N, C-alpha and C positions, 0 to 999 in steps of 0.2 A: 871456487869458480872464479873465472877471470873478472866477471862483473863485480865480485866482492873486492878484488884487488883494487880495481879502479875506485870503487865507492869508499871502502874503509882504509885501504892502504895508501892510496895516492890522492884521495880527495878529488879525483878527476871525474866529476859528475857527468860531464858531457859524454865521456866514453862509457861510463857505467850505464847511462841511458841507452846508448847505441847497443851495447852488449846485451842488456836485459831485453830490449825490444827484439833483437835477433833471436835470442833464446826463446822468447815467447812465440815468435813466428815459426821457428824451426822445430820446436818440441812442445806443441800445445797439450800433449797428454803426459808430460813428464811428471814424476812424483814431486819435483821441485818447482812446479808452476806457481803454487801459492807464495812461496818465498820470493820468487822472481818478480811476481806482481807487486808484492809489498815493497821490495827494494827498488823497483822502478819508480814507484810513487815517492819513496823516501829520497831518491836521487833528485827528483824535481824539487822536493821540499828543501833539501840541503842546498840546492842551487838557487833558492829564493824564487823559483818559478811556482808561485803559490796557486795559480789557476790550474796548472797541469797537476800539481800535487793534490788539489781538491778533487779533480776528476779521477785520478789514479786511486787515491785512498777511498773515495766513495764507491768506485767499482769494486775494490777489494772488499769493503764492508758488505756490499750486497751479495757477493759470492761466498764470503767466508765469515758469516755472522758469528759463528761459534769458535772462531780461531782464537788462539792465545794472544794474537796481536790485534784483534779487532778493536779493543778499547784504545790502543795506541794509535791505530789508524784514525779512529773517530776523533781523538784528541788532536791529531795533526790536521784533520779537516777543520775543526773549530779554530785552532791556532792560525791556520792559513787564512781563514776568513778574518780573524782578528788583525793579522799583519797587513791585509789589504783594506783595512778600515771598514769592513762590513760587519759592524758590531751586532746587528740583529741576527744575522746568520751565525755568527760566532756563539752568541748566547744560546740560540736554538740547538746548536750541535753540542755545546758544553752540557746543556740540560739533558739532551738525549743521552749523552754518555753516562750521566748519573742515573738516569732511568733504566737504560738498557744494560749497564754494567755496574751495578751498585757496589760490587766488591772490588772494583778496580783500584789498583795502587795509585791511580791518577786522580782519585776523587778529591783529595785535599787541594791539589794544585788547580783542579777544575773549579772548585768552589771559590778559590781566590780570584780567578779570572772573572767569574760571574759577579762576585761582589765588587770588584774593581770597575767593571763595565757599568754596572748599575749605579755605583756611587759617582763615578766621574764622567760617564757617557763614552768612555773609551778604555 
């Protein structure tokens, strides 16, 4: 899809956001809607627009709790909070990831973040 070209091929996050938003508006019942919603949030994240990334990934998690990417989305929510210096929200979401997705491949990295925040306050 063209949004993937902007996102992964060209690192043109502004155009990937425009493209995914258009896709979501035009094809709300597409079989690719879940992927488009994740990649829209990912575009915001990669653009360092963490507030929009938190919104997008949170929406994704609430709709696709059992998705293969839900743990990644939750990790990105926590990491976004971390990057905007909201450490309480970061810890809450990192701990939620461990509780909700105990078999996630992100568990070790998540535990490192939690330990670091608790030891240093950031």
